[in-house]
N, C-alpha and C positions, 0 to 999 in steps of 0.2 A: 957608216957603222950601223949594224943591225941591232935595234933595240928589242928588249924582251916583249912578249905579248901582253904583259901586265907591268905597269910602272907603279912602284910602291915607294913613296918617299914621305919624309916628315917636313912639314912647313909650319913653323911655329908650334902650336899645340895641336895641330891637325895632321892626322894620317891621311895621305892622299892615295887612293887607288884608282888608276886609270886603265881601263881595258884598251889595249893598244893593237888592235887589228882593224884599222879603219877601212881598208879596202874590202873586208868581209863584214862590215858593219859590226865589228867586234864580236863575231860569232865565237862561242866558247869552245875550247878544246881542253884536253886533260891537263896540259901544262898550265893553262890559265887558271883552272880551278885550283891546282896545287899552289901556284904563286899567291893567289888570293888568300888561301887558307894559311899559308906561311906568314903573310903580312898581318892577318888578324891575330894569329897566335902570338906573334912578336910584340904587338902593341897592346895586347889585352891588359897586362900588368905594368906597362911602362907609365910611370907617374906623370910624365910630361905630355902624354897624349890624352886630350880631352874628348875628341870626337874623330870619326872617320867619315870621309867624303868619297863616294864612288861615282865616277863619271866615265864617259866613253870618249875615246879619241876620234877626231874628225867631226864633220858636220851632220852625218846621216843618222846617228842614233846611239843610244847607250849600248844596246846589244840586240842583234837580230835573232838570237836563240843559240842552240847548240850547233856544232859543226855536223850537219846531217849528211854531208857527203861521206864522212867517215862512217856514220851509221849505215848508210847505203852499202858501203863496201862490206861491212860486217853482215848485213842482212843477206846479200847475195852469195857470200862465201861460206855462210854457216859459222862465222866467228863469234866470239863472246867479248871482244874488247869493249863493246858498247856497255855491257853490264858493269865493267870496272869504271867507266866514265860516269855512268848514271849514279852508281853508288857514291862516288866521290862528290859528284855535283849535288845530289840530294843531301848529303851530309853537310856540304857547304851552305845550302839553303837553310837547314836547321841551325847551323852555327850563326848565320847572320840574324836569324829571328831571335836567338837567345843571347846575343852578344851583350856584355854588361856595360858597354859604353855606347853613346848615341852613334848610330850609323845613319848618315844622310845620303840618300840615293837621288842623283840628278837624272830623272827619267826623261831626258830630252830627246826629241826625235823618235826613231823607231825603237820600240821595246817589245820584243816578241818571245814567247816560249821561255827559254832559259834566261832571257833578260828579265822576265817577270820574276823568275826564281831569285835573281840577284836583287832587283829593286823592290819587288813586291813585299818582301819580308823585312825590309829595313825599318828602323825606328821612325825615320822621317822620310817620307816619299814625296818628291817634288815633281810636278809636271809643268810643262810650258805650252805656249801656243803652237809649238812644233811637235808636241808629243802625239804619237800614235801607238796605242797599246793593243796587243792581241795575243790570244792563245789559239793558233790556227792548226793545231795538231791533227784534227779530224780530216784535214785535207791531204795529209801524207800518210794516213793509215796508222796514226798513233793516238794518243789521248792527252788531255791537259795534265802535265806532270809538274815537277819542281814545286810541289805544294799548290799548284793551280787549282786542283779539285777543291781544296779547302777554301781558298780565296773566293772562288766562284760560288761555292755553296753558301758563303756568308753574304753575298750580294743581296740587295733588297728584292723581295718577292722572288720571282723566277728569272730575273735578269741574268744571273750567272749561267743558268742553263741555256738561255738564248745565246749568250756569247760563246759558250762552249760548243754548242751544236752547229752554229753558223761559222764559227772561227773568225768572225768579223772584227775589224779594228775600231777603236774608239779614241776620241780626243780627250783633252784635259778635263772638261766638265763631266763627261760620262765616267771617266776613270775615277774621279773623286766620288761621284755618286755611287758607283759600283763597289767602292771600298778598295780599289787597287792603288790608290794614291791618297795623299793627305792634303796637300796644299798646292796652290797654283802660284808659279813664279815666272814672270816673263823672262825671256833669255837676256834681256838688257840688264836685269838685276843680278845675274849670276856672279859677276865680279864682286858685288857687294856681299853676297852670300859667302863666297870663298874667303874674303877678307875678314868678315866677322868670325867665321869658324877658325881661321888661323889665329885670331886673337883670343880664342877660347869663349867666344860669345855665340849664341844662337839667335839670329835675327827674328824679328816678328814677321809673321806671314798674314797679310790682310787683304791681298789683291783677289777680288772675286774672279772665278774662272769664267771663260766663255760659256754660254748656255749649251747644254747637251740635248740629247734626244731620248735617253732611256726613261727618264722620269715620266715624260708625257706618253710613252709607249707602254707603261706598266699595265694598262687595262688589257690590251690584246696579248701581251706577253704572258701575264699571269693566267689568263684564260686558256691560251693555246698550249702552253708548256706544262699545264697540270695533267695532261693526258698521260696514261700509264706507259705507253710504248712509243717508239720513234714514229712508226707509221701513223699512229693516232694523232700525234703532234702535227705531223705533216698534213693530215686531213683537216685538222682545225685551222692550220695556217692558210691552206689553199682556199678554204671556204670563208675566211674572214673578210669583211668588207674593207678593212684598212689595207691600202696598197703595200704598206711596209711589212705587214704580216705575209702577204703573198710573195714579196721579194725575199723574205727570210726562208720561205719554203723552197724557193729556187736555189738559194745558197746551200741549204741542207741537202737537197737532192743530189748535189755534185760531190758529196763527201763519201768516204768509205762507210758502207753499211755496218761493217763489223766495228769500226772505231766509234761510230755514232752510238751503237748499243752499249759498248763498253763505257763510253763517256757518260751516257745518261745514268747508268748505274753508279759509276764512280762519283760523280758530283752529288747525286742524291745520298749515297752512303757516307760520303765525307762529312755531310752535315751532322751526322750522329757520332762521328769519331771523336775521341776525347782530346786530341792534340794534333798539332802540325806533324809531329813525329809519326803518329799513327797513320796519318794521311800519306806521308812519304813512304812508309812501309808498304801500304796498299798500292801506291803508284809504282813502286819498284816491281811488285808482282806483275802488274799489268804490263809494264814495259818489257819485262822478261818474256811474258807470254806472247807479246806482239812482235818481238824482234825478228823472228824468222817467218812471219806470215807473208803471204803473197802481197797483201795490200801495202805493207810498209815499204818494201822494195819498189813496188809499182808507183806508189804515191810520190816518193822522192824522185824516182825517174821522171815522172811526168811534170813535176813542179820545178825541180832543180837541175837534173842531169840533162834531159832532152828538152825540157821547157815547152813541150807541146800542149800542156794543160789539158790532156785528154787521158786521164787514168782509166784503166779497165779493171774495175774492182772484181774480186772473186773471193768468196761467193757473192752473188748479186744481192742476196738477203742474208742478214746475220743469222748464224746458227746459235740458238739459245744455249745449247749444251756447251759449245766452245766459249761463249761469253761467260757462263757461270764458272767454267774451269779457270779462266783468267784470274779470278779472285781467290782461288784456292791457294794454300801455302805451297811453296816450291822448295826445291832442294837448296837453293841459295836465297836467303832472306836478308833484307837490309838490317833489321833489328834495332831500329832507333827508339821505338816506343818501349 
């Protein structure tokens, strides 16, 4: 029997949502977004439902992001189906953030891109010793979306810019430090969590997370990422005596120049936006602008389709006029704010 890609069921006083594409690390598609939205709408006013728990099927992670193979097909064909998907996905992100009942996200294993959009806006965000969180969009010619620009803008100092421009993954300790998660819960305690929520209780969270690296790196991160432009950031990173700074430069050098410039402006401007909804509106403009660029199709090809990990970015340097145009109002707006 083929099960749906999202399982939604009541267990006691708990609404359970399970992303159910384990072979794809639960990568999101339009059907999954719709099923999640339906479950949240159904349970919002149900008096017997006290809380929602979101998990991912399988052992590999909560969610590896959106189904970017479908985005690639759109990008190379000139289609617009991705705009419909992003609009529905971003509205779901906002719905999760404003939901009137507690939503607990078990951000176990791999949580990337769209997975951050599901887990990162929940009321209680749990990570484990197996968690690896990332917003790697600059590596495929896109930008941190699903509200990621706002989450990263709120990280301590300029650590959010560091994560956005390198696309690097972080573990539980750094995820909590960066504000992408709230509490650490070892996987062995998950049955205890589920049982407590089923009974209508929220268990105490007191387990300290493993040590991270971002707090100790704040010195060179804040110094280097304070530069105005990507090229200047790279110059500072390359010249810094800390090997971690020079390693960050090498990571950034391999990303799409256009995406880097768009992302730098997006995260900086998100810090001044009044709400998550306003950030999602801006991100929708950016996604719309980048959908049919060379770099999006090429980045997905290199990372996911052919897997040669050798993207040929074009143009080799970001065009300031194009970057500015990405932020301008478009014919189709999300209109959340």
